[in-house]
N, C-alpha and C positions, 0 to 999 in steps of 0.2 A: 586452493590457489586458482585465481581465475586464469582461464586459458584464452588466447586470442581466438576470435571467431569473426565471421563476416556478418554484418548486421544490415538487413534490408538488401543491400546491393554491394557486390565486390568492388565497385568503383569508389565506394566510400572508405575503403581500407578497413584493416582488422581493428576490432575494439575488443575490450574485455568486459564481460557481463558477469556481475557478481549476484548470485541468487542465494536466498536464505536456505539454510538446511532444515529448518523446521518451521511450522507455522506459528507455534506457541509464542515466540518472541519476535518474529520477523514477518508474520503473514499480513494479510490485509486488515484484519481485526487490530492487530497490534499497531499498525500504521495509523489507523483512524484513531485509536486510543491515544497514541502519541501526539497527534496533531491537536486533538481535543485538549489534552493535558497542557499543551503549549498555548492554549487560548486562541487557536485559529478561528473556532466557531463561537467565541464568546461575544454575547450581545451586551454592551455596556449600559444599555437602557434598562434591560431586564435583570442584569447581573446573572444570567444563566446562559447555557449554550443554546444556540439556535436549533430550531426544529429539524434541521437537516442531519443532525448527528445520529438520530435513531434510524433514519433511512440509510445513511452511510454504513452504519453497523450492520444492518440487515443485508446489504449488498456485499459487504466485506465477509460476513459469515458464509454467504453462498459462495463467494469466490474462494475462501479457504477450504470449503467442503468439495469443491469441484475436482474431479479426477479425470485425466485423459483416458480416452478409451481406444 
């Protein structure tokens, strides 16, 4: 259950932030794959995903692998 928290500044009021519990289905890679499956990066001229998808996946993998220290 999301709990109210203050985001950026208390003057903005409380908000609820929902965070994924696992990266497997809810992490950055899953987000890029979902957007790709939805056709967001589809180029109708070539009938393929644009070249940005590979770079986004690289960045997403790095993001999912990151750990706070």
